[in-house]
N, C-alpha and C positions, 0 to 999 in steps of 0.2 A: 352814776359813772358809766361812761359809754365802754362797751366791751372792745377788746382788739379783734377786730374782723380783718382778715387779709386774704389776698389771692391764694388760691390752692385749698383754703380751708373747705371742710365740709361741715356744714351747720344743718340742724333740724330747724326748719322754718315754717311759718305759718303763712300759707297762700290763701287768702280770703277773698271775696268779691271777684270771682272768675265767671267767665262766659263760656258756654259751649264745651269744647273738649279740652280747654286749659286745664292743666294740672291745678288741683286744690287741695286744701287740708294741710294737715301737719306732714312734712316730708323732708328727706334730706335735699340739699341743694349744694352746688359747688359755687363758691365765690371766685368769680372771673376776674373783676376789678372793684376796687374801692374808690369812690369819688367824695373826697372829704369836703370839697367846696359845696356840694349839693345834698351832702349827708346821705348818700345812696351808694349801693352795691349793685353790680350786675352779677345775676346768678343763672345757673343752668340747674333746673329741678331734675331730680332723679325719680325713677319708678322701678319698683320690684318685678312689674310686669315684663318678662322677658320677650314677649310678643312684640313689644314696642320697638325692638331692634329692627324690626322690618322697615320702619320709617327712614327715608333719607335724613341725614344730620341727626343721627343717634349714635351712641357710642357705649358699648358694654364694659362696664367695670366690676372685676371680681372683688368680693369682699376680702377685707385683709385687716389686720390688727393696726395697720397705719392708718388706713382711711376710715376705720370705725364702722363699716356698713356691716349688718348682721346677715345680709343675703346679697347675691350678685344683683346688680342693678344697672338700668339703662339711663345714660345722660341724655336728656331730651333738648339738644342744641337748639332745635327750631322753636322751643318753648321758653327761651331765655327771657328774663325780664330784670327790670330795676326794682329794688326794694329800699324802702326807707330804712335807715339804721336805728331810727327812734321810735318806731311804731310798734314796737313789740313783736316784729316779724322774725327776729333770730332769737331761737328759744334756747339751744344749747349746742355747743361745739362738739361734733363727733370724731374728728380727725382731719387728715389732710389727703388729698389725691396724690398719687405717685406722680413725680415730674414727668416721666414719659407719657402718661395718660394726659396730663395737663397740657403738654404740647400738642398732642393730637387733637384735643378738644379745642384749643385755640386756633389750630389750622382749619377745623371743620367750621368754626365760626367765622372765620376770615372768607372762606369760600361761600358759606351761607349768606353773608353780608354783601358778597361781590365787591370787596374792596382789594 
């Protein structure tokens, strides 16, 4: 049975087969969009390393009961990626990002993609 994954969700995901400075391992990620036709989701990985906020196209999110994060985290917009919804990538739902934060992240994505 496929899990209900939707935009604004924060999921613990498994990021394997990475290269260089790409985020890897099990970590929270914000679901940006779901593409049922290709069975994929676009996600933005999070890091607990607060120093990552120095990078352009990053956004700090304070932990809350709504989002399920245990520590303040940095959304790494410049490392967004597509994940298969059937490859064991999505491990467990943690919560949901607050709508104001989601709007800001979408705005940063638009600027990053220059669209």
